[in-house]
N, C-alpha and C positions, 0 to 999 in steps of 0.2 A: 455680186465679190465673196461670198461665203458659197454658193452652189458651183465657184471655179475653183475654189480649195477645198472643195467637196463635205461641206458641213453640211446635215442633215437636218431636218427641222426640228428635231430637240435639241440637236447640237445649237442651232442660232438661237432658239429661245433662252436656252442655257446661259449664252453671251450675252442675248440682250437683259436678262434676269440681274446677272451680275454687273454691267453696266449702269442699271440702275440702280442696283445698292451700294454706289461708288458715288454717283449724282449726290443719292438720299445723304450719302456719310459727309461727302463738301457740302451742304447747304445748297445744290445747283437745281435740286426738283425734289417735289414734297413725294411723299409718300402714298404709293395706289392701294385702291378700297382692298384689293387682296392681299398688298402684304402686311396688311394694319389686321387683317384676318387671321392668316396664319400665323403670327405672331403674337396675336390672341391669346391660340388656343397652345400653342406650344409653353406662352407663360403659364395658362392655365398647365399644363402638363406640368410644370418646374416645379410648381406648390402640392405635389404628392408627397408623402413621406416615403422615399424610400426607404430608410434607415430601417420602419417600421413591417415593410415589403421585404424586405432581403429572407425571412426567415423562411418566407411560403417557398421561394425559388426553387422548389423543389423537383421539377421536371425538364428532363433533357433539352432544348431544341433542336430542333435539322434545320437544315436550308431548307429543306419546300414549309417550315412552317416558319422560320423569318421572313420570306417571301411576303407569305400570306397575313402575316401579322402585320410587317410592313406595308400592304396593299390595302390591310382595312383602315389603318392608321391613316394613310394617305385618303382615302375617301372622306374619313372622319373632319380632316384639316380642309380640306378643298368641298365642302357641303353634306358630307354623308354618305346619301343615294347616288350612285354613279348617273341618274338619271335625272338629280333632283337641278334646280333651276341655276344654283350656282355651280355642283358640276360641269353642269355643260357651259357655262360663260365659262370656269377657269378648268381648263385640262386637266385631268393629276398628271404631274410628270412622270416621266417616265424612270421607274427605279433601276439606280445602279450599284448598290449596296455602299454605298457612302459612310452614312450616318448611323449607327447600332443603339446609340443609347436609346432611342426610343421604342426598338425592336425590345431591348429587353426590358424596358420599363411595363409594354405592354403584356411583355411574359411573366412579369409580378404581380401587375392586376392580376390575368386567370389566374395565378396560381394562390394569391391573395383568395376569388373569389371560390376556387376550388376546396380548400382547408375550409373555409365560411360556409360553403357547402355541406360538410361531413358535418359541422357543427350544427346546423340548424337549416335543412333544407334540402338539397337533392332533389334528382327528376324521375321516377316510375319511368325506366326505358318500355319493360315488358312485363306481364303477368301471366305465367302459364297455370293453367290449371290442369290435373289430369286426376281421370278416376280412377280410383284402388278399387280392384276386381277381388284377389284377397289380402289379409290383411298386411300380409309380406310382399307384396307383390310391387306396392307403389313407394317399398323404404330407399334412399338415394344413399348408398352407398360411398361414393367419392367424388370426387370434385378437385379439378382440375382449371386453371384459367390463365388468359396472358394478357397485351392488350388489343386481341384479336377476337380471339376465341374464349368461349367457356363450355368445358366440357365435363358433363354430369353422369355418372355409372347408378343405374339401377338394378336392385336385387330383380327384376323381371326379365333380367338381360337383355336389356336395350340401352345403347348409349347416346343420349342424346347432347349436340353440338350447339351452341350457341354463339349469334353474333355478337361479341364485346363493344361494338360500335353502334348496333339497333338493336339488340335484346330480342332478335328476329329467331326462331327455331330454324337453323339452316340445313339438318341434317341429323337422319336417326340410325345409326349405326346399329346394324340386326347379322349376328352370326352366333354370339355363345348360346350354348344349348340350355346355361343356368344362367344363375344371378351373376354379375358381374360384380366383383369386390375391388377392384384398383384399378385406375386408369393413372397415367402419366403423358402429357403435352410435350413434344417437340415443336417448338415454333419452328418457322421456316427461318430461311437464312441462315446466317453465322458462317463459323470458317471452321476447319479441321484442324483441330487440336493433334500435332502430328508429334511434339516433341513428350508426350504425358500418354506415350503407347505402351511404355512398358520396363520394367526391370532385365537385364539381363538373368538367364539360371546360373547356381550357383552350384557345383559340386555339394560334396560334403570336405574334400580335401582344400576348397579353398580358392580351387578353380573355377575360371566363368565358360559357359559353354556360347557359341557362339550356333545362328539361327542351321545350324550341317548338324550340331551336335555334338562336336570338337570340342576338346578343352584349351581354354585358353588363359594365358596367366593373368588373373585379376585381383583384384582386392574383393572380403564380402559384400555384397550389397549390403548396405543398412536397413534397418524394418521400420526408420523412425517413415512417420507420415507427410513430415513436414520438412523438406529441401527444398533449400534455396536454389534461383537460377544462377548460373556462373556471374561471377562481376568482370562483365567484358566491356562494362562503359556502356551499355544500350541494353534498357531492362526487358525491351522488345526482341530483340536480336535472339534470344536462344530459342524461341517460337518460331522463329525464322530461317531455318537453316536452308531449305529447299532449293533457294534461287543459285543459292554460290556456290553447289557441291561443282567438284571436280568433276573432268569427266572420266576418268578411272575409278574413282569413288562411285557412281552412277555405274558401269557397269562391272565391278562390284556387287553393287545391289540385284541387278538383273542375274548374273551367275547365279548368288546364291538364291535367288528363287526358281529359277529354275531348277535347279539341284535340288530343291526341297519339294516341288511337285512333282516330281520323277521318281523320289524315294518314298514317296505314299502317293502316289499314283496306285488307284483301285483300291485304298483302305476304306471301313468305317468308321471313320473319328468325328461323326455325327450325334454319338452315342453317348453316356452316363460315361464320365474317367473321374475316378478318383483322386482327392487332394495330393495324393502324395505320387502319383506320376504327373500332374500337369506341368511341371518343370520340364519333363522332356515331350510335350505334348505341341506339334505345330497352330496354328490359329489356321483353321477348316475354313478359310474366307473361300478358297475357288473353289471350295463343296458344299456351297451353301445350296437353295432354291433360288437364286437369281435367276438361274440360267432359264426357269420357265416363266419369267414373268415378260409379260408384252410390254412393248416400247415407252405407253402412258404412264404404268406403274414402273419403271424403270428410270423415268424419267421424275418422278414424285417423289423416290430414293437418290436420285443426284447420282445416279448408275450411267447417263448419255455419255459417259465419256469413256467407258470401256474398251472403244474400239481402237485406241491409240495401242496394247496392247502392252504385255510386261515389263515394269519397268520402265514407265516412258518418262519424259521428262518434263511435261507439261504440268503445268501449273502458273501461279501467277506471279508478282513480283517479291511478293513476301514469300511462298515456299506452301502457300495452303491448299490444298487441295480440295477444291469443293466440290463435293462426294462422293471422291474417290476411297475407300474404307486403307486409313495406313496401315498394309500391311508392316513395311518395313519400321513401323512406329510397335505394332503391334507385338514382331518379332525381337526389338529392341536392335534391328539393326542400323542404327543412326551414327553418322559419322563422327561424334565424339562417344568415343568407345567408354568411357568414363561417365558419362552419363545419368541419370538416375529422376525419375518421374517424379514432379512435384506434385503436392496436395492439391493442387488445382482450386476452382471455383467450390464454395458451399453450394449444399442445394437448397434450392428454391422453395417457401412453405407452401408457394401454391401447388405443388407437384408439375412444373416446367422447364423443361432444360432449352438450354440453347442448341440450336440446331448445327450441323457441320454444312453448311451450302448447301442445302438441299432447298429446290424451289416451292417445295409444300410445305404445311405445317402435317403433322402427324401426332397419329394416337395409339399410347401401348399398354392394352388391357389384359386381365386375369382375371379370374372368378373360379366358381364352382365344379365347371367344365375340366379344370386341369389346365385350360389350354391359354398360351400366351398368344393374342391375336397385334398384327401391324395393320392400322388402317391411314389410310389416306383421306383427310379431310376433306378436300376441294373435289374428288371425286363420289366419297362417301363409299366407297370399294376394300374389302378387306384383303392386304397384300401379303401378308403371311401368315399362318396358323400353324405355333412352332409350340409342338407336343415333347415331352419328357418328365414335367409333375407329375407324380401320382397320386396327386392330393389336392386339392384344392389351394389356388397362387391369391394369397394373403395380400403381397405386397409389394409394390415392382418402383423401383427409379430409375431413370436414365441417366447417362453422365455430358455434363455439358458439351459440345464441339466434340463429340465422336457420337458412334453408332453404334454404341454399348447400351443395354440395359442387363438388369439385376433383378433377379425377382427370387421373392422368399414365400414356400407353402408349408402346409400342414402335413407334409411326408417329410418335414424337418431338412430339409438342403434348400440352397439359396445355385443359383443359376444363372451364369452372365453368357446372353445372348449379344452376336452381331443381326442387327435388326436391319443393317440395310442388307446384310446378304443370305440373309434367312436361317442363320446357324447357329447351334449351341458351342458356344468357345470352349466352355468347363464348367465342371460341377463343383459346386462348396460343398464339403459332408462336415459335420463334427456336434453340430446338436444332435440331442438326443428327443428332442421336440418337437413342435410344431415351431412354425418361425412366424413371429404375431409382425414384426417391425423391423424396417432398417431405414440406414438414413444414409446418404454418400456424399464423399466430400473430394476431388479429382478421382483417380483411382484406388483411393481406401473407400472400405463397405463397413458398417456395422450393423449388426444383426443382433437383435432381441428375439427369446425364445421363452416359449414357456416351460424353458428346462432350467429357470430362472439364473441362466446365466445371456453374458450377451458375446460378440464375438469381432474380431477384428481381422477383416481381411483386404489382399490387396488381388485387385479385381485382374488385372494383368498377367499373375502367374499362380494365381489360385491359394496362395498361403495362406496360411490362420497366424499374424501375425500375435495377436493377445488373444485367451481367453478372458474373461472380465468375470469374475465370481466374489458372493457377497450378499445377492438379495436371497429373500427366503423364499419367498412366493414367485411364479408367473410375472415377466415383465410384459407390461403392453405399449411401452411409447422409446422411441431413443430420438436422441437427437445430438446433431456433429457438427462441428462448425471446422473442423481441419487440426484445433488445437484441443478442446476439450469434448467428451461424451460426457451425456446425460441420459439416465434412464431410469425411469419411473416403473414401478409395479402394481402389484395386488398387497405387498407388503406396507404399503403406504409413506413408504419415503423415498427419496428422491436420491442417486449416487452422482456421485461426479467425478471423472476419470479421467486420466492425463493419456491420452493416443499411445506419445513415445514412450511410455515405462509400463501402461500399464495398471496406473496403480491407483488406489482410490486416495480422492483428494479432500471429499467432503462427502458426508453423510445429513442432507437436509429431508429438517420433519418439518409437519404443518399440517399434511393433510388427516383425515382422518379415514378416510376410505381408496379405493383402489385409483393411482396418479395414471392418468389416459391422453394426457395432454401436454406436449415438451414444446418450447421454442426457445434458441437461444439468439444470443448476440453480441457482440463482444465484449459488453457489460454489463447486461440483463438476464436470467433464466425466468421463464413464465411458464409456470404449472398450474395445470385445469385437473382438476379432480371429480371422482365419482360424487364427492360429498358436498355439490355446489361452490368449490373453495376456488378463486383464481388468488396463486400466491408469486411473488415476483424477488427473487434473490439476487444480490451483488457476484457477481464473480470475482469479485474483490477477498482475498482472504480478511478475515473470517467468514468470509461470506452469508454475511449477515440477511435477514428477510427486510425487504424494502417495503412492501405491501401486502397485505391480505383483504382480497377484497371477497364479502359474500356476494359472489354476480350471481347465482341461482338458487333456485331452491331445491333443483333435483341435480343429476350431474349433468358435465359440462361437457357438449359433444363437440365443439368448436371455438380454438382459442387460434390468434394473429394476430401479433402487431408489428410497429415499425416505428421511425423514431420521436412519433409523433403522438399516436393513437393506439390502443390495445381495443380489438375487438372480439367478444365471445357467444357465442350462443351456447342454450341448452336445453334439456328436453321439458323446461318450464315452458317452453314455447318465446322465450324472451332473446332477443338480440338486441347486445348494449355495448355503449360505446364509452370508455371509459380515456382517462389521460394517460400518457404511458408515466411520465415524470411524477404526476401528484397522486395518481391513480384515482382522479376525481370524475365522480360521473357524469356523464355530458347526457345523453338522449338514449330511446332505445331507437333505432333504427327501422325497424318494421312491426307492422299491428300483430299483438298477443298473437300467439298460436296454440295448437295443441302441442305439437313438440317441434325442437328444429334441427335440426340431422345434422347439416352443412355450412358452414359462412364463409368467403374465400372473398377477399379485395385485393386489387392494384391502388394503385395512386388515383383512379378518379373512378372506379367502377368497382359494385359492390354487388356479390349474388349470395342469395338467403335460400336455402332449400328446405323445408319444413311442412310441415302438414296442417291442416287446416279446413275446418268444415267434413274433414271424412274422406276431402282431397289433395294431393303431391302437389304441390304451390312451389313454385320457381318464382319469384324477385330478381327482375333486373335492373339495378338502379343505376342511375350516374351520378356525379358530380362533378359534371366539367362545366363549364359556365355557359348559359341558355342565350340565346339571341336579347334576350330581355334586357339583359344582366351585363 
């Protein structure tokens, strides 16, 4: 009968099981041993203190993780290993996505174990020891990591790429002629942020120029870095305009791009351009180096859809193009003529940015050879060698969901690069000395220099929005969260600035030496200095000191925190873990060494770069639940 009505085996088993439960409730049948076993296991799980475990649910579950978690839970309920006698007697029911309570219970349990491993456990995935040829060749100068890769830059001009899952050395990127000073990691996937492309250029008389340079009537654009999206009832609609654009709007865009390419054909627009002229400068994406790339590298950059022609209407339902640089957004050719860019996402503490839809993870690096290089991690090949700086490239950041990188150099300039097309978009001039540090949030860039000033830039227009003066000595560190700017330097003070007005909000004292480490959150500012101290400040007026921590006997070389922990590394060879709320010492995360250069961590991975026994040691720790937990 079941076969005639189209029931398969698992549907028939479910129907029989449901009928058995009905008979048991009515008292007409005894409960089977299998049902007793499953009921006992579920009752045992119900006794878990979920209220105490909810605070550890910090990892977001995706559908694949939900499926695997449910699969393991079903196997445990039915006898553990699939080949155990009980599992053979009682086959596992087919998962159909019904009850999700147990999935989140397992999720909470895994998160609880992860937190416990941070406090008193963890497992060493790999430890890599490299001999040091000269005293400086083995120094780790930069570190970037995400959930897939760990990228390490060395003074020996090499870049090591490790798997964050296994700790295995996957690639060594060779190409820089001199030491590497900075690296930035671009995660694969993501989506193209078409709305944060740039502001319209404004003339001195208050009129606004369109993409062809003609003046149009418009209000002057605001210099504020935090402009909310339009209130249209859908928080995400303002970033998903491309899908519903009318045909005449698409034709206008195509005509605009054709005229731009015609007007500037044959011109050398890849060189240096002063800030005062960048408003009239088109985005030279069509004049980049991408036309010389082999198909494999074009695919790695997300350029494999370029054959559809200019102004192509291709794209997903949300109007997010995966891989094609948004020329319309960069030129301001959005259908909403009065739209202005939002401050966007703040930068990541691990020097990682979200991709723009490209299939491969990328690395952007700079160093003493004055070149900026773009690498494909999957193949290990160098995609672009971008020349322009006349001195050491000291710092690099990549904007989230956009193929735009910003580099700072000892030549006193910042350069904005299109790392998908391989071209220099603009040069930001203004600093009178070396650019030591920079941070980004959305399309706003903050740079700190040895000329004792910080500058706030708009990466899309090249305009210098504010010049922040007040420090008496060189600036070594900046942090920016879209609302406030923190800067620290050789004068031992930390200054807080309002990004909208450029005013100094507070001068924070407490250090007795150079302030070289900074990190901002919405409520806390953490600072680390050459005096070995780590100080946390409240970001609510009057900006009081929350905690003073005598973390190290020498300079603090690394500092990072999240909502649970604070991790520090120092020249005294220690890596220490503290509670962020109470500043209570928890434990040392690694064995003592001669010196710790860099420490970085994510939710369940930690990378320690140090010198031990005369060798460069790279430790990769996992805090994930082990099979025996």
